[in-house]
C-alpha positions, 0 to 999 in steps of 0.5 A: 367546631367539630373534631378532625376526621380520620386521615383518608386513604393514600392516593395512587402513585403517579406514572413513573415512566417505566414499563415491564423489564425486557427479556435478557439478551443472549450471552456474549463472548468473553471478549478474548481472542486467541492469536496463534504463535504470537510473539511481540511485534508480529503482524496478525493475519486472518485466514478467509476460511477460519475464525483464527488469527495467526501471528506472522513471524516473517513480517514484524513492525515496531516503532524502533525498527519499522517494518521487517520482512524476513522473506522476499517481497513479491510484487505485481509487474506492470507491462507497457508496450512502447513505441513513442511516449512511455508514461511512468507513475510512482503509484503503479507497480514497483516493477515494470516492463517496457517492451520496445517496438519503436523509439521510446520517449520517457520525457513525460513528467512522472506521476505521483512523485513523493519522497521514498517512492521508487520503481525498477523498469526492465526495458526489452528491445526488439530486433532493431536498435532504438533511441531513448529520450529521458526527462531533462530534469532527472539526475542520472548516476553514471551516463544517461543512455541515448539508445539501446542496441537490438535484442538487448535488455536494460534496467532503469532504476528510479528513486524519488526524493521529493515532489519535483522532476529534479528530485528523481535519481536514475541509474541505467544498466544494459546487458553486454 
């Protein structure tokens, strides 16, 4: 047999699945945000016309003290015009006004009862004395009113301690 021949040239390398490298993306922000006036446990707000964040000193929250509000709370007021049935709901505004133009019936079950919810209802009577009917399961601290005199204003405070009508505790006071 003859002698071995020389080694042949190396073949082409197979497909590796990679193409040309893409262009580099734009440089991103460094990941930091500045919060103005920040101290521990303050809630942060974002202004609608700026990219800045502001810490609110009058509104703080932590696991020990819960929510702390240094200034007064302003809420919306729901208004009812009532002659007949008045439907109350603990998910509605916490301040409500009922202006009476006839006898008022508050005996319908209150919506969305849950422990910790409360509402204050201002009852404004027109120029005629009106009868008031309340749900029989509500607990009144003091006397449950049966009527309101003409042109008087009263406050009905309701606090819920559970999910039943029997969990609602009320207090009522009327102007002299």
